[in-house]
One Martini backbone bead per residue (centre of mass of N, CA, C, O) as a GRO file, in nm:
protein
  242
    1MET     BB    1 -22.161 -22.264   2.957
    2ASP     BB    2 -22.037 -22.556   3.020
    3PHE     BB    3 -21.947 -22.856   2.909
    4HIS     BB    4 -22.118 -23.030   3.091
    5GLU     BB    5 -22.389 -22.874   3.054
    6ARG     BB    6 -22.409 -22.927   2.748
    7ILE     BB    7 -22.441 -23.231   2.767
    8LEU     BB    8 -22.706 -23.232   2.920
    9LYS     BB    9 -22.876 -23.055   2.726
   10TYR     BB   10 -22.779 -23.243   2.451
   11GLU     BB   11 -22.809 -23.563   2.496
   12TYR     BB   12 -23.045 -23.628   2.284
   13LYS     BB   13 -22.814 -23.600   2.031
   14LEU     BB   14 -22.641 -23.838   2.122
   15ASN     BB   15 -22.403 -24.078   2.061
   16ASP     BB   16 -22.162 -24.315   2.111
   17THR     BB   17 -21.934 -24.152   1.982
   18ASP     BB   18 -21.978 -23.897   2.142
   19ASP     BB   19 -21.935 -24.020   2.423
   20GLN     BB   20 -21.633 -24.092   2.378
   21ILE     BB   21 -21.531 -23.807   2.328
   22ILE     BB   22 -21.635 -23.688   2.591
   23GLU     BB   23 -21.478 -23.861   2.786
   24TYR     BB   24 -21.200 -23.763   2.694
   25ILE     BB   25 -21.233 -23.464   2.751
   26LEU     BB   26 -21.303 -23.481   3.056
   27SER     BB   27 -21.005 -23.629   3.109
   28HIS     BB   28 -20.843 -23.401   2.891
   29LYS     BB   29 -20.870 -23.086   2.893
   30GLN     BB   30 -20.581 -22.972   2.878
   31GLU     BB   31 -20.491 -23.124   2.632
   32VAL     BB   32 -20.714 -23.031   2.426
   33THR     BB   33 -20.623 -22.726   2.421
   34ASN     BB   34 -20.347 -22.838   2.241
   35LEU     BB   35 -20.531 -22.962   2.009
   36THR     BB   36 -20.602 -23.057   1.724
   37ILE     BB   37 -20.848 -23.201   1.538
   38GLN     BB   38 -20.649 -23.419   1.425
   39ASN     BB   39 -20.519 -23.513   1.686
   40LEU     BB   40 -20.788 -23.601   1.825
   41ALA     BB   41 -20.876 -23.803   1.612
   42ASN     BB   42 -20.636 -23.993   1.632
   43LYS     BB   43 -20.681 -24.072   1.933
   44LEU     BB   44 -20.994 -24.169   1.853
   45TYR     BB   45 -21.028 -24.304   1.572
   46THR     BB   46 -21.114 -24.063   1.381
   47VAL     BB   47 -21.267 -23.777   1.244
   48PRO     BB   48 -21.303 -23.440   1.227
   49ASN     BB   49 -21.610 -23.432   1.150
   50THR     BB   50 -21.710 -23.564   1.415
   51ILE     BB   51 -21.610 -23.335   1.605
   52MET     BB   52 -21.758 -23.100   1.468
   53ARG     BB   53 -22.042 -23.209   1.507
   54LEU     BB   54 -22.033 -23.220   1.816
   55SER     BB   55 -21.979 -22.925   1.870
   56LYS     BB   56 -22.257 -22.830   1.742
   57LYS     BB   57 -22.456 -23.007   1.917
   58ILE     BB   58 -22.338 -22.843   2.191
   59GLY     BB   59 -22.324 -22.516   2.084
   60TYR     BB   60 -22.089 -22.476   1.906
   61GLU     BB   61 -21.925 -22.343   1.623
   62GLY     BB   62 -21.672 -22.526   1.696
   63TYR     BB   63 -21.372 -22.649   1.795
   64SER     BB   64 -21.242 -22.376   1.868
   65HIS     BB   65 -21.465 -22.296   2.064
   66LEU     BB   66 -21.435 -22.531   2.252
   67LYS     BB   67 -21.135 -22.495   2.325
   68ASN     BB   68 -21.157 -22.204   2.438
   69SER     BB   69 -21.365 -22.267   2.656
   70LEU     BB   70 -21.186 -22.462   2.815
   71LYS     BB   71 -20.974 -22.260   2.887
   72GLU     BB   72 -21.159 -22.074   3.054
   73GLU     BB   73 -21.243 -22.282   3.264
   74LEU     BB   74 -20.937 -22.334   3.368
   75LYS     BB   75 -20.858 -22.001   3.423
   76THR     BB   76 -21.151 -21.912   3.530
   77ALA     BB   77 -21.303 -21.775   3.777
   78LYS     BB   78 -21.590 -21.744   3.937
   79ILE     BB   79 -21.777 -21.431   3.981
   80GLN     BB   80 -22.041 -21.526   4.055
   81ASP     BB   81 -22.327 -21.543   4.241
   82GLU     BB   82 -22.462 -21.872   4.293
   83ASN     BB   83 -22.716 -21.735   4.491
   84SER     BB   84 -22.853 -21.572   4.268
   85SER     BB   85 -23.110 -21.472   4.068
   86TYR     BB   86 -22.940 -21.390   3.828
   87TYR     BB   87 -22.795 -21.658   3.789
   88PHE     BB   88 -23.044 -21.832   3.748
   89ILE     BB   89 -23.156 -21.685   3.502
   90LYS     BB   90 -22.916 -21.713   3.317
   91LYS     BB   91 -22.900 -22.015   3.317
   92THR     BB   92 -23.192 -22.066   3.211
   93ILE     BB   93 -23.152 -21.917   2.937
   94ASP     BB   94 -22.928 -22.115   2.845
   95LEU     BB   95 -23.128 -22.376   2.854
   96ILE     BB   96 -23.277 -22.290   2.614
   97ASP     BB   97 -23.447 -22.500   2.376
   98GLU     BB   98 -23.612 -22.446   2.087
   99GLU     BB   99 -23.653 -22.736   1.982
  100VAL     BB  100 -23.791 -22.852   2.235
  101LEU     BB  101 -24.019 -22.650   2.267
  102LEU     BB  102 -24.141 -22.713   1.991
  103SER     BB  103 -24.202 -23.010   2.043
  104VAL     BB  104 -24.391 -22.968   2.286
  105ALA     BB  105 -24.595 -22.785   2.141
  106ARG     BB  106 -24.683 -22.996   1.932
  107ILE     BB  107 -24.789 -23.204   2.135
  108ILE     BB  108 -25.001 -23.027   2.254
  109LYS     BB  109 -25.157 -22.969   1.995
  110GLU     BB  110 -25.210 -23.296   1.932
  111ALA     BB  111 -25.351 -23.342   2.187
  112LYS     BB  112 -25.636 -23.424   2.343
  113LEU     BB  113 -25.483 -23.418   2.634
  114VAL     BB  114 -25.369 -23.203   2.909
  115LEU     BB  115 -25.183 -23.301   3.195
  116PHE     BB  116 -25.116 -23.143   3.501
  117TYR     BB  117 -24.836 -23.208   3.747
  118ALA     BB  118 -24.816 -23.132   4.101
  119VAL     BB  119 -24.669 -23.025   4.411
  120GLY     BB  120 -24.720 -22.779   4.608
  121ASP     BB  121 -24.583 -22.493   4.485
  122ASN     BB  122 -24.617 -22.608   4.178
  123THR     BB  123 -24.931 -22.583   4.133
  124TYR     BB  124 -24.949 -22.295   4.023
  125PHE     BB  125 -24.824 -22.365   3.741
  126CYS     BB  126 -25.041 -22.552   3.642
  127ASP     BB  127 -25.272 -22.344   3.645
  128MET     BB  128 -25.136 -22.149   3.451
  129MET     BB  129 -25.117 -22.343   3.205
  130VAL     BB  130 -25.412 -22.388   3.165
  131LYS     BB  131 -25.478 -22.089   3.109
  132ASN     BB  132 -25.287 -22.059   2.861
  133LEU     BB  133 -25.447 -22.278   2.691
  134ARG     BB  134 -25.749 -22.193   2.719
  135MET     BB  135 -25.720 -21.916   2.565
  136VAL     BB  136 -25.674 -22.126   2.296
  137GLU     BB  137 -25.850 -22.388   2.317
  138ARG     BB  138 -25.694 -22.597   2.508
  139GLU     BB  139 -25.708 -22.899   2.635
  140SER     BB  140 -25.690 -22.878   3.001
  141ARG     BB  141 -25.556 -23.011   3.324
  142PHE     BB  142 -25.609 -22.982   3.691
  143TYR     BB  143 -25.527 -23.149   3.997
  144LEU     BB  144 -25.486 -23.188   4.337
  145HIS     BB  145 -25.583 -23.479   4.366
  146ARG     BB  146 -25.474 -23.795   4.340
  147HIS     BB  147 -25.743 -23.950   4.250
  148GLU     BB  148 -25.802 -23.770   4.003
  149ASN     BB  149 -25.547 -23.828   3.844
  150ILE     BB  150 -25.571 -24.136   3.828
  151HIS     BB  151 -25.846 -24.132   3.680
  152GLN     BB  152 -25.751 -23.972   3.434
  153ILE     BB  153 -25.518 -24.162   3.335
  154GLN     BB  154 -25.707 -24.411   3.289
  155GLU     BB  155 -25.838 -24.235   3.035
  156MET     BB  156 -25.575 -24.242   2.885
  157GLY     BB  157 -25.344 -24.208   2.606
  158GLU     BB  158 -25.121 -24.181   2.334
  159LYS     BB  159 -25.277 -23.885   2.264
  160ASP     BB  160 -25.170 -23.796   2.533
  161LEU     BB  161 -25.054 -23.556   2.809
  162LEU     BB  162 -24.804 -23.553   3.063
  163PHE     BB  163 -24.719 -23.280   3.281
  164LEU     BB  164 -24.421 -23.252   3.485
  165ILE     BB  165 -24.349 -23.103   3.812
  166SER     BB  166 -24.000 -23.112   3.945
  167LEU     BB  167 -23.715 -22.995   4.074
  168SER     BB  168 -23.595 -23.265   4.192
  169GLY     BB  169 -23.722 -23.540   4.058
  170LYS     BB  170 -23.828 -23.703   4.351
  171THR     BB  171 -24.126 -23.697   4.378
  172PRO     BB  172 -24.337 -23.947   4.453
  173GLN     BB  173 -24.604 -23.856   4.319
  174VAL     BB  174 -24.484 -23.798   4.035
  175LEU     BB  175 -24.362 -24.084   3.986
  176GLU     BB  176 -24.634 -24.229   4.001
  177MET     BB  177 -24.767 -24.092   3.757
  178THR     BB  178 -24.558 -24.180   3.549
  179GLU     BB  179 -24.611 -24.482   3.571
  180LYS     BB  180 -24.913 -24.474   3.495
  181ALA     BB  181 -24.870 -24.349   3.214
  182LYS     BB  182 -24.696 -24.573   3.098
  183GLU     BB  183 -24.912 -24.799   3.117
  184ARG     BB  184 -25.097 -24.622   2.896
  185GLY     BB  185 -24.903 -24.458   2.683
  186VAL     BB  186 -24.834 -24.184   2.777
  187GLN     BB  187 -24.722 -23.896   2.737
  188THR     BB  188 -24.402 -23.727   2.850
  189VAL     BB  189 -24.321 -23.440   3.048
  190SER     BB  190 -24.048 -23.254   3.200
  191LEU     BB  191 -23.969 -23.032   3.491
  192THR     BB  192 -23.647 -22.939   3.601
  193HIS     BB  193 -23.376 -22.930   3.745
  194PHE     BB  194 -23.032 -22.911   3.642
  195TYR     BB  195 -23.022 -23.258   3.665
  196HIS     BB  196 -22.991 -23.565   3.752
  197ASN     BB  197 -23.299 -23.763   3.756
  198PRO     BB  198 -23.570 -23.978   3.783
  199LEU     BB  199 -23.768 -23.819   3.597
  200GLN     BB  200 -23.600 -23.773   3.355
  201GLU     BB  201 -23.569 -24.094   3.299
  202LYS     BB  202 -23.903 -24.139   3.264
  203THR     BB  203 -23.914 -23.931   3.043
  204ALA     BB  204 -23.925 -23.836   2.706
  205ILE     BB  205 -23.919 -23.523   2.789
  206ASN     BB  206 -23.687 -23.245   2.875
  207LEU     BB  207 -23.695 -22.981   3.100
  208TYR     BB  208 -23.514 -22.679   3.212
  209CYS     BB  209 -23.395 -22.536   3.507
  210TYR     BB  210 -23.237 -22.299   3.751
  211SER     BB  211 -23.326 -22.446   4.079
  212PRO     BB  212 -23.206 -22.479   4.366
  213LYS     BB  213 -23.225 -22.585   4.669
  214GLU     BB  214 -23.367 -22.381   4.952
  215ILE     BB  215 -23.292 -22.340   5.300
  216MET     BB  216 -23.469 -22.150   5.569
  217ASN     BB  217 -23.544 -22.206   5.877
  218GLY     BB  218 -23.706 -22.473   5.750
  219TYR     BB  219 -23.756 -22.337   5.471
  220ASN     BB  220 -23.874 -22.320   5.147
  221VAL     BB  221 -23.679 -22.081   4.920
  222THR     BB  222 -23.707 -22.146   4.639
  223ASP     BB  223 -23.650 -22.031   4.323
  224HIS     BB  224 -23.927 -21.980   4.075
  225THR     BB  225 -23.842 -21.809   3.830
  226PRO     BB  226 -23.728 -22.019   3.632
  227LEU     BB  227 -23.990 -22.170   3.592
  228MET     BB  228 -24.145 -21.940   3.463
  229ILE     BB  229 -23.965 -21.898   3.214
  230ILE     BB  230 -24.018 -22.168   3.072
  231LEU     BB  231 -24.330 -22.161   3.064
  232GLN     BB  232 -24.347 -21.898   2.902
  233ALA     BB  233 -24.184 -22.000   2.660
  234LEU     BB  234 -24.383 -22.229   2.592
  235SER     BB  235 -24.633 -22.061   2.552
  236ARG     BB  236 -24.530 -21.884   2.320
  237THR     BB  237 -24.467 -22.116   2.130
  238TYR     BB  238 -24.755 -22.210   2.111
  239TRP     BB  239 -24.900 -21.953   2.020
  240GLU     BB  240 -24.721 -21.935   1.748
  241LEU     BB  241 -24.849 -22.180   1.600
  242GLY     BB  242 -25.185 -22.128   1.582
   0.00000   0.00000   0.00000
């Protein structure tokens, strides 16, 4: 996972000072690879401990690990086939954040009702999650039709959860349900492809997989294996809560 991807994965942990340091690093990658932590702190008018904390927040062992990883990014060409299922799966596994999964699992456990919503090919995964939760007697629902979902959301409140799946994060029907849930104060969690998108910005907690859209001969052949990996990881995290 490169520096930019780590920022997106862990952005929920970052503060304004972190953002300023990150902006400098992104604009001066080559320079940073030759700076000591003290040198970088001086340039940013901060202290080394702040940079060390940031390094660990975004998944590095420390500043040296961050700096060495930047060097590799700058000198090593990508050798993976970025259109292969193996690459998508590897990227998705890298994106798994156990802390976030545990937070979502706890919200599911405490919610009075969990409503899953998606459209198109993603509806299968909503049905799968309902079964995964019902097998441990967790109240959850999924409806295919728009009006049924709207009616259900209108009966929900702040102790309930709406879980939204949209790889693009731009699906109009999904964004509509998100807005209706916000009006009711319903908690929201989204699962999307790993990039900035409207759904991610509208929901309280974001889960990611790596599954870019792929069209072949006019058909959507997007690989849904990464989506399954995240949902199965979430299910197992929930089951282990007991």
